[in-house]
C-alpha positions as CSV (number, residue, x, y, z in Angstrom):
1,X,-99.4,-17.6,83.7
2,X,-101.0,-20.2,81.2
3,X,-101.7,-17.3,79.0
4,X,-98.5,-15.9,79.1
5,X,-96.9,-19.3,78.1
6,X,-99.0,-19.2,75.2
7,X,-98.5,-16.1,74.0
8,X,-94.8,-16.5,74.2
9,X,-94.7,-19.6,72.5
10,X,-97.5,-17.7,69.5
11,X,-94.7,-15.9,69.4
12,X,-92.2,-17.7,68.9
13,X,-93.9,-19.9,66.0
14,X,-94.5,-16.9,64.5
15,X,-90.6,-15.6,64.2
16,X,-90.1,-19.2,63.1
17,X,-92.8,-19.1,60.5
18,X,-91.6,-15.6,59.0
19,X,-88.2,-17.3,58.8
20,X,-89.1,-19.8,56.8
21,X,-91.5,-18.1,55.0
22,X,-88.9,-15.5,54.3
23,X,-86.2,-18.3,53.5
24,X,-88.7,-19.7,50.9
25,X,-89.2,-16.5,49.5
26,X,-85.3,-15.9,49.3
27,X,-84.9,-19.4,47.3
28,X,-88.0,-18.7,44.9
29,X,-86.2,-15.4,44.1
30,X,-82.9,-16.4,43.7
31,X,-84.4,-19.2,41.3
32,X,-85.6,-16.6,39.1
33,X,-82.4,-14.5,39.2
34,X,-80.5,-17.4,38.1
35,X,-83.1,-18.3,35.6
36,X,-83.2,-14.9,34.3
37,X,-79.0,-14.8,34.2
38,X,-79.3,-17.8,32.3
39,X,-81.7,-16.1,29.7
40,X,-79.1,-13.1,29.0
41,X,-75.8,-14.9,29.0
42,X,-78.1,-17.7,26.5
43,X,-79.1,-13.9,24.3
44,X,-75.5,-12.5,24.7
45,X,-74.1,-15.9,23.6
46,X,-76.3,-15.7,20.4
47,X,-75.7,-12.0,20.0
48,X,-71.5,-12.7,20.4
49,X,-72.1,-15.3,17.6
50,X,-74.1,-13.3,15.1
51,X,-70.8,-10.2,15.3
52,X,-68.4,-13.0,14.9
53,X,-70.2,-14.4,12.0
54,X,-70.7,-10.3,10.9
55,X,-66.9,-9.2,11.0
56,X,-65.8,-12.6,9.5
57,X,-67.7,-12.0,6.9
58,X,-66.4,-8.3,6.2
59,X,-62.8,-9.7,7.0
60,X,-63.5,-12.3,4.3
61,X,-64.8,-9.1,2.0
62,X,-61.2,-7.0,3.0
63,X,-59.4,-9.7,2.0
64,X,-61.0,-10.1,-1.3
65,X,-60.6,-6.5,-2.0
66,X,-56.7,-6.8,-0.6
67,X,-56.5,-9.3,-3.4
68,X,-58.4,-7.8,-6.1
69,X,-56.0,-4.3,-5.5
70,X,-52.9,-6.5,-5.2
71,X,-54.1,-8.2,-8.1
72,X,-55.2,-4.7,-10.1
73,X,-51.3,-3.2,-8.9
74,X,-49.5,-6.8,-10.2
75,X,-51.2,-6.1,-13.4
76,X,-50.3,-2.5,-13.8
77,X,-46.0,-3.0,-12.7
78,X,-46.2,-5.7,-15.1
79,X,-47.2,-4.0,-17.9
80,X,-45.4,-1.1,-17.1
81,X,-42.7,-3.3,-16.9
82,X,-43.3,-5.0,-20.5
83,X,-43.6,-2.0,-22.0
84,X,-40.6,-0.8,-20.3
85,X,-38.8,-3.8,-21.4
86,X,-40.9,-3.3,-25.2
87,X,-38.8,-0.1,-25.3
88,X,-35.7,-1.2,-24.6
89,X,-35.8,-3.3,-27.2
90,X,-36.7,-1.5,-29.8
91,X,-33.6,1.4,-28.9
92,X,-31.1,-1.8,-28.9
93,X,-32.7,-3.2,-31.9
94,X,-32.3,0.4,-33.2
95,X,-28.6,0.6,-32.1
96,X,-27.7,-2.3,-33.6
97,X,-29.0,-1.0,-37.0
98,X,-26.9,2.0,-36.3
99,X,-23.8,-0.1,-35.3
100,X,-24.4,-2.3,-38.8
101,X,-24.3,1.0,-40.7
102,X,-21.4,1.9,-39.7
103,X,-19.7,-1.1,-39.7
104,X,-20.6,-0.6,-43.3
105,X,-19.2,2.8,-43.6
106,X,-16.2,2.1,-41.8
107,X,-15.2,-1.0,-44.5
108,X,-16.0,1.6,-47.1
109,X,-13.6,4.3,-45.4
110,X,-10.9,1.3,-44.8
111,X,-11.4,0.8,-49.0
112,X,-11.2,4.2,-50.0
113,X,-7.9,4.6,-47.1
114,X,-6.2,1.9,-49.1
115,X,-6.9,3.1,-52.6
116,X,-5.3,6.7,-51.3
117,X,-2.4,5.0,-50.1
118,X,-2.2,2.8,-53.4
119,X,-2.4,6.5,-54.8
120,X,0.0,8.0,-52.4
121,X,2.4,5.1,-53.0
122,X,2.7,6.0,-56.8
123,X,2.7,9.8,-57.0
124,X,5.9,8.9,-54.4
125,X,7.5,7.3,-56.6
126,X,6.9,10.0,-59.6
127,X,8.4,12.8,-57.5
128,X,11.7,10.5,-56.6
129,X,12.2,9.9,-60.1
130,X,11.3,13.3,-61.3
131,X,13.6,14.8,-58.0
132,X,16.5,12.6,-59.6
133,X,16.0,13.9,-62.8
134,X,16.3,17.3,-61.8
135,X,19.8,16.2,-59.8
136,X,20.5,15.0,-63.0
137,X,19.8,18.7,-64.7
138,X,21.2,20.8,-61.9
139,X,24.7,18.8,-62.4
140,X,24.2,19.3,-65.9
141,X,23.5,23.2,-65.0
142,X,26.2,23.5,-62.5
143,X,29.3,22.0,-64.7
144,X,28.1,24.4,-67.8
145,X,28.4,27.3,-65.6
146,X,32.1,26.5,-64.3
147,X,32.7,26.2,-67.8
148,X,31.4,29.3,-68.9
149,X,32.7,31.1,-65.8
150,X,36.2,29.5,-65.8
151,X,36.0,29.0,-62.5
152,X,34.6,26.2,-59.6
153,X,32.0,26.1,-57.1
154,X,34.7,25.6,-54.5
155,X,36.0,29.3,-55.8
156,X,32.2,30.5,-56.4
157,X,31.7,30.1,-52.8
158,X,35.3,31.6,-51.3
159,X,33.8,35.1,-53.4
160,X,30.7,34.6,-51.9
161,X,31.5,34.1,-48.4
162,X,33.6,37.1,-49.0
163,X,31.4,39.7,-49.7
164,X,28.8,38.2,-47.5
165,X,31.2,38.7,-44.6
166,X,31.8,42.3,-45.4
167,X,27.9,42.9,-46.0
168,X,27.6,41.3,-42.4
169,X,30.6,43.6,-40.7
170,X,28.8,46.8,-42.3
171,X,25.4,45.7,-40.7
172,X,27.2,44.5,-37.1
173,X,29.1,48.0,-37.0
174,X,25.7,50.1,-38.0
175,X,24.1,47.8,-35.1
176,X,27.3,48.2,-32.8
177,X,26.8,52.0,-33.1
178,X,22.8,51.8,-32.7
179,X,23.3,50.3,-29.5
180,X,26.1,52.6,-28.3
181,X,23.8,55.7,-29.4
182,X,20.7,54.2,-27.6
183,X,22.9,53.6,-24.7
184,X,24.9,57.0,-24.0
185,X,20.5,58.7,-24.7
186,X,19.4,56.2,-22.2
187,X,22.2,56.8,-19.6
188,X,21.8,60.9,-19.8
189,X,18.2,60.5,-20.1
190,X,18.5,57.9,-16.6
191,X,21.1,60.8,-15.0
192,X,18.4,63.3,-16.1
193,X,15.6,61.3,-14.1
194,X,17.9,60.7,-11.0
195,X,18.8,64.8,-10.7
196,X,15.1,65.1,-11.0
197,X,14.2,62.8,-8.4
198,X,17.1,64.3,-6.0
199,X,15.5,67.7,-6.8
200,X,11.8,66.7,-6.2
201,X,12.9,65.2,-2.6
202,X,14.6,68.1,-1.7
203,X,11.5,70.3,-2.7
204,X,9.4,67.7,-0.6
205,X,7.9,71.2,1.7
206,X,6.8,73.3,-1.1
207,X,5.4,70.1,-3.0
208,X,3.2,69.1,0.4
209,X,2.4,73.1,0.3
210,X,0.5,73.1,-2.8
211,X,-0.9,70.2,-3.1
212,X,-2.5,70.3,1.1
213,X,-4.6,72.6,3.2
214,X,-5.0,72.9,6.7
215,X,-8.2,73.5,8.7
216,X,-8.2,74.4,12.1
217,X,-10.9,73.3,14.6
218,X,-12.1,74.6,17.3
219,X,-11.9,71.5,19.8
220,X,-10.8,68.1,18.9
221,X,-14.9,67.0,19.2
222,X,-15.2,68.8,15.9
223,X,-13.1,66.0,14.5
224,X,-16.2,63.3,15.7
225,X,-18.8,65.9,14.3
226,X,-17.0,66.2,10.9
227,X,-16.6,62.3,10.3
228,X,-20.0,61.6,11.3
229,X,-21.9,58.4,12.0
230,X,-20.1,55.5,10.1
231,X,-18.3,58.0,8.3
232,X,-21.2,59.4,6.5
233,X,-20.4,63.1,6.6
234,X,-16.9,62.6,5.6
235,X,-17.7,60.1,2.6
236,X,-20.3,63.2,2.0
237,X,-17.5,65.9,1.7
238,X,-15.4,63.9,-0.5
239,X,-18.0,63.2,-2.8
240,X,-19.7,66.8,-3.1
241,X,-16.0,67.9,-3.6
242,X,-13.6,65.6,-4.8
243,X,-11.2,65.9,-2.1
244,X,-9.4,63.7,-0.1
245,X,-10.4,64.5,3.5
246,X,-7.6,63.6,6.2
247,X,-8.5,63.1,9.6
248,X,-5.4,62.1,11.8
249,X,-4.1,62.8,15.2
250,X,-2.6,67.0,14.1
251,X,-4.1,68.5,17.3
252,X,-7.6,70.9,16.7
253,X,-6.7,70.5,12.7
254,X,-7.9,68.4,9.5
255,X,-6.0,67.9,6.0
256,X,-7.5,68.8,2.6
257,X,-5.9,66.5,0.3
258,X,-6.5,67.4,-3.6
259,X,-3.6,68.2,-6.8
260,X,-6.7,70.8,-8.1
261,X,-6.2,73.5,-5.6
262,X,-9.8,74.9,-6.9
263,X,-11.7,71.7,-5.4
264,X,-9.3,72.1,-2.3
265,X,-10.2,76.1,-1.8
266,X,-13.9,75.4,-2.1
267,X,-13.6,72.6,0.2
268,X,-11.3,74.5,2.6
269,X,-14.2,77.1,2.6
270,X,-17.2,74.8,2.9
271,X,-15.6,73.2,5.5
272,X,-15.1,76.0,7.5
273,X,-18.6,77.6,6.9
274,X,-19.9,74.4,8.0
275,X,-17.6,74.2,11.2
276,X,-19.1,77.9,12.1
277,X,-22.4,76.9,11.4
278,X,-22.6,73.5,13.5
279,X,-25.0,71.6,11.4
280,X,-23.2,68.7,10.3
281,X,-24.7,66.1,7.6
282,X,-25.3,65.2,4.5
283,X,-28.2,67.3,2.7
284,X,-26.7,70.6,4.5
285,X,-23.0,70.1,3.4
286,X,-24.2,69.7,-0.4
287,X,-26.2,73.0,0.2
288,X,-23.0,74.5,1.8
289,X,-20.7,73.5,-1.3
290,X,-23.2,74.3,-4.0
291,X,-22.9,78.0,-2.1
292,X,-18.8,78.1,-2.4
293,X,-18.9,76.9,-6.0
294,X,-20.4,79.7,-6.5
295,X,-18.8,82.3,-4.5
296,X,-15.4,80.9,-5.7
297,X,-16.6,81.6,-9.5
298,X,-17.3,85.3,-8.5
299,X,-13.9,85.5,-6.6
300,X,-12.3,84.0,-9.7
301,X,-14.0,86.5,-11.5
302,X,-13.2,89.0,-9.9
303,X,-9.1,88.1,-9.9
304,X,-9.2,88.2,-13.8
305,X,-10.7,91.9,-13.4
306,X,-8.4,92.8,-10.9
307,X,-5.3,91.6,-12.3
308,X,-5.9,93.2,-16.1
309,X,-6.8,96.0,-13.8
310,X,-3.6,96.1,-12.7
311,X,-1.8,95.5,-15.3
312,X,-3.3,98.2,-17.4
313,X,-5.2,96.1,-20.2
314,X,-8.8,96.7,-20.7
315,X,-11.8,95.3,-22.8
316,X,-10.7,91.9,-22.4
317,X,-13.7,89.2,-23.0
318,X,-15.6,87.8,-19.9
319,X,-14.8,84.7,-20.8
320,X,-11.5,85.2,-20.9
321,X,-11.6,87.2,-17.7
322,X,-13.2,84.2,-16.1
323,X,-10.1,82.1,-17.2
324,X,-7.4,84.8,-16.6
325,X,-8.9,84.5,-12.9
326,X,-9.1,80.7,-12.8
327,X,-5.2,80.9,-13.1
328,X,-5.1,81.8,-9.2
329,X,-5.6,78.4,-8.5
330,X,-3.0,77.1,-10.5
331,X,0.6,76.2,-10.3
332,X,3.4,75.3,-13.1
333,X,6.8,74.6,-12.9
334,X,5.8,75.7,-8.9
335,X,4.7,79.2,-9.9
336,X,1.2,80.4,-9.7
337,X,0.5,81.4,-13.4
338,X,-1.6,84.2,-12.3
339,X,1.7,85.9,-10.7
340,X,3.6,84.6,-13.6
341,X,1.6,86.1,-16.8
342,X,1.7,89.9,-14.4
343,X,5.5,89.6,-14.2
344,X,5.3,88.5,-17.9
345,X,2.9,91.4,-19.0
346,X,4.7,94.1,-16.8
347,X,8.6,92.3,-18.6
348,X,7.3,92.2,-22.4
349,X,5.6,96.1,-22.0
350,X,9.2,97.6,-20.2
351,X,10.9,95.6,-23.0
352,X,8.2,97.0,-25.9
353,X,8.7,100.5,-24.4
354,X,12.8,100.3,-25.0
355,X,12.0,99.2,-28.5
356,X,9.4,102.3,-29.1
357,X,6.8,99.7,-30.0
358,X,3.1,99.6,-28.5
359,X,3.1,99.2,-25.1
360,X,-0.5,98.2,-23.9
361,X,-0.2,95.6,-26.9
362,X,3.0,94.3,-25.4
363,X,1.4,93.8,-22.0
364,X,-2.2,92.4,-23.4
365,X,0.0,89.5,-24.8
366,X,2.3,89.1,-22.0
367,X,-1.0,89.1,-19.8
368,X,-2.6,86.2,-21.8
369,X,0.3,84.0,-23.4
370,X,-1.2,81.2,-20.3
371,X,-4.5,81.2,-20.0
372,X,-4.3,77.7,-22.0
373,X,-3.2,76.7,-18.8
374,X,-6.7,77.0,-17.5
375,X,-8.5,74.7,-19.5
376,X,-5.4,72.4,-20.8
377,X,-6.1,69.6,-18.6
378,X,-9.7,69.9,-20.3
379,X,-9.3,70.1,-24.1
380,X,-6.2,68.4,-26.2
381,X,-3.3,70.3,-27.5
382,X,-0.6,72.1,-25.8
383,X,-1.5,75.2,-23.8
384,X,0.1,77.3,-26.4
385,X,-2.2,76.5,-29.3
386,X,-5.1,76.5,-26.7
387,X,-4.7,79.5,-25.5
388,X,-3.7,81.3,-29.1
389,X,-7.3,79.8,-30.3
390,X,-9.3,80.8,-27.1
391,X,-8.1,84.4,-27.6
392,X,-9.1,84.2,-31.5
393,X,-12.4,83.1,-31.3
394,X,-13.0,85.6,-28.3
395,X,-12.5,88.3,-30.6
396,X,-8.4,89.3,-29.8
397,X,-5.8,91.0,-32.5
398,X,-4.2,88.3,-34.6
399,X,-1.0,89.6,-33.5
400,X,-1.7,89.0,-30.4
401,X,-3.3,85.3,-31.1
402,X,0.3,85.0,-32.6
403,X,2.4,85.8,-29.9
404,X,0.5,83.3,-27.4
405,X,0.8,80.9,-30.2
406,X,4.5,80.9,-31.0
407,X,5.6,82.3,-27.3
408,X,7.4,78.6,-26.9
409,X,8.9,78.7,-30.4
410,X,12.4,78.7,-31.6
411,X,11.7,82.2,-32.8
412,X,12.6,81.9,-36.8
413,X,9.6,81.9,-37.8
414,X,7.9,84.1,-34.5
415,X,7.3,87.8,-35.0
416,X,8.8,90.7,-32.6
417,X,5.9,90.4,-30.4
418,X,6.4,87.1,-30.3
419,X,9.8,87.2,-29.4
420,X,9.6,89.9,-26.6
421,X,6.6,87.5,-25.0
422,X,8.8,84.6,-25.4
423,X,11.8,86.4,-23.7
424,X,9.8,87.3,-20.6
425,X,8.7,84.3,-20.2
426,X,12.0,83.0,-19.9
427,X,13.3,85.6,-17.4
428,X,10.0,85.1,-15.4
429,X,11.0,81.6,-14.7
430,X,14.9,82.2,-15.1
431,X,15.3,82.2,-11.1
432,X,16.5,79.6,-8.4
433,X,13.7,77.1,-7.6
434,X,11.5,78.4,-10.5
435,X,11.7,75.2,-12.7
436,X,10.3,71.5,-10.8
437,X,8.7,69.7,-13.5
438,X,7.5,66.5,-11.5
439,X,5.3,68.3,-9.6
440,X,3.9,69.0,-13.5
441,X,3.9,66.4,-14.8
442,X,2.1,64.5,-11.3
443,X,-0.4,66.7,-11.5
444,X,-1.1,66.6,-15.4
445,X,-1.4,62.7,-14.3
446,X,-4.0,63.1,-12.1
447,X,-5.8,64.8,-14.9
448,X,-5.5,62.0,-17.0
449,X,-6.7,60.0,-14.7
450,X,-9.9,61.7,-13.9
451,X,-10.3,62.1,-18.0
452,X,-9.8,58.2,-18.4
453,X,-12.8,57.2,-15.7
454,X,-15.0,60.4,-17.4
455,X,-15.0,59.1,-20.9
456,X,-17.3,55.9,-19.5
457,X,-20.8,56.1,-20.4
458,X,-22.7,56.2,-16.7
459,X,-20.2,58.4,-14.6
460,X,-21.8,61.6,-13.6
461,X,-18.4,62.6,-11.2
462,X,-15.3,61.1,-10.5
463,X,-12.0,62.5,-8.6
464,X,-8.6,61.1,-8.2
465,X,-7.7,61.5,-4.2
466,X,-5.2,59.7,-2.2
467,X,-2.0,61.3,-4.4
468,X,-3.6,59.4,-7.3
469,X,-3.3,55.8,-5.8
470,X,-7.2,56.2,-6.0
471,X,-9.9,56.8,-8.2
472,X,-13.8,57.5,-6.9
473,X,-16.2,57.1,-9.7
474,X,-19.8,58.1,-9.0
475,X,-22.3,56.6,-12.0
476,X,-26.0,57.5,-12.2
477,X,-28.0,54.7,-10.5
478,X,-30.7,55.3,-13.7
479,X,-28.3,54.7,-15.9
480,X,-25.7,52.1,-13.8
481,X,-26.7,48.8,-12.0
482,X,-25.1,47.1,-9.5
483,X,-23.9,44.5,-12.4
484,X,-23.4,47.2,-14.5
485,X,-20.6,48.6,-11.6
486,X,-18.6,45.8,-11.4
487,X,-17.9,46.2,-14.9
488,X,-17.6,49.7,-15.4
489,X,-14.7,49.2,-11.9
490,X,-13.4,46.2,-14.6
491,X,-13.0,48.1,-17.4
492,X,-11.6,51.3,-16.2
493,X,-9.1,49.2,-15.1
494,X,-8.1,48.0,-18.1
495,X,-8.2,51.5,-19.6
496,X,-6.4,52.9,-16.6
497,X,-3.8,50.0,-17.4
498,X,-3.3,50.3,-21.3
499,X,-3.2,54.5,-21.2
500,X,-1.6,55.6,-18.1
501,X,1.8,55.1,-16.7
502,X,1.8,55.8,-13.1
503,X,4.1,53.6,-10.0
504,X,2.7,51.6,-7.8
505,X,-1.2,50.5,-8.1
506,X,-4.0,52.5,-8.1
507,X,-7.3,52.1,-6.3
508,X,-10.3,51.9,-8.7
509,X,-13.6,52.5,-6.2
510,X,-17.4,52.8,-8.0
511,X,-19.9,54.2,-5.7
512,X,-24.0,54.0,-7.2
513,X,-26.0,54.8,-4.7
514,X,-29.7,55.9,-4.1
515,X,-31.7,58.9,-3.0
516,X,-34.9,60.1,-1.6
517,X,-36.1,63.4,-0.9
518,X,-39.7,64.7,-0.2
519,X,-40.7,68.1,1.5
520,X,-42.8,67.8,4.9
521,X,-45.0,70.7,4.6
């Protein structure tokens, strides 16, 4: 039992000793750690002081650099301002010198003006003295003339006034007579114009028939194909043919409008071919129009040959045959010129037979008397003079040439053959409704409109459309730029206003386009 208590006591003593030793060791470790921390803190404080000193030095250096830089900037600005002030001072000095010079010049001018004024005053005084002397001389001369003539100045004035009154009355009478004649002429011309306009309005159906053509369509859908996307097809047709294509509410039909019947015929045949073919696009349109133009030229040649054969006139030059055939598509005073020429040939032949003259020669002169109308819109001069010139150029008999040239003369200097042609021409036209000069004047105006546009350099094609209210001009894009096109439009407008008489207004459109073509192989 005692051993057991002793063992317990030993254990307790060991435990207490361990606790004491652990506490002592803990205190030792804590003391050591505190010392180490103090050393570390001292080192950190020392390093902080050094770093603060370094930062302070750097800050001082930076401040010094900034001060030096500010000083340099200030010196530079001061120098620039000083330079500006110096230049300004120089300019002010220069202006002061100029002002001084101007003041000197003005003073000199003032002196000169004063001298001139004195001179002018002296001259005025001298002139007044001369005037006074002249008045005295005139008075003396007047008194001498009165003594020589034996009448006073008042009586002379009366005689002069009476003479002037007689002359004035004579001049006034002449002016009044001239005004009366002009009034009568103007009234007569105005009345004729009123009658002509009335007849023309009454003959509206005929004019429409001779300036438009209608093309029937298989369906309404075809109108859209003719117009094309964004109107490109209809523009291509109008550009290639020079006609105005009207697509309106007319069921299954479109209208072709142009003053030139040959263009209208080419457009009509081309459009019918395109409708039959079904392929309607700009490239195909140009191809068809070119082919149709060749075909129409062939028709013109064949028509001329047939007309000469029917009349019985042979051995005509091929160029004259072509001119004769083209008359099929032209009208004059509402008559078809080719049919009119054939009528004149028949009538001239009949009259020549009655007079025992050469019938073949008479028919030849009658058939060819109006060939000038085939090209009178392209060549300056009357159709009689143009036709005679071409007949002579292509080897026609001088008697034929003379008859063509004089078939509109008064007959006093004409030959017998020319008189027969003139009579036959009058007989062919002398029927009700044959004379409609307004249509011929209208066509001539459109031809002159195209001629004005064609006179400018760089113009490729030009077409009068919309009954002469618009002209479209296609230019060569290699020669005419966009700016040149604007100036060309203005120049054409000025020339139309200066040279052409027309009702209302005319729209001028200049078209310049660029095309690129190639072939897929």
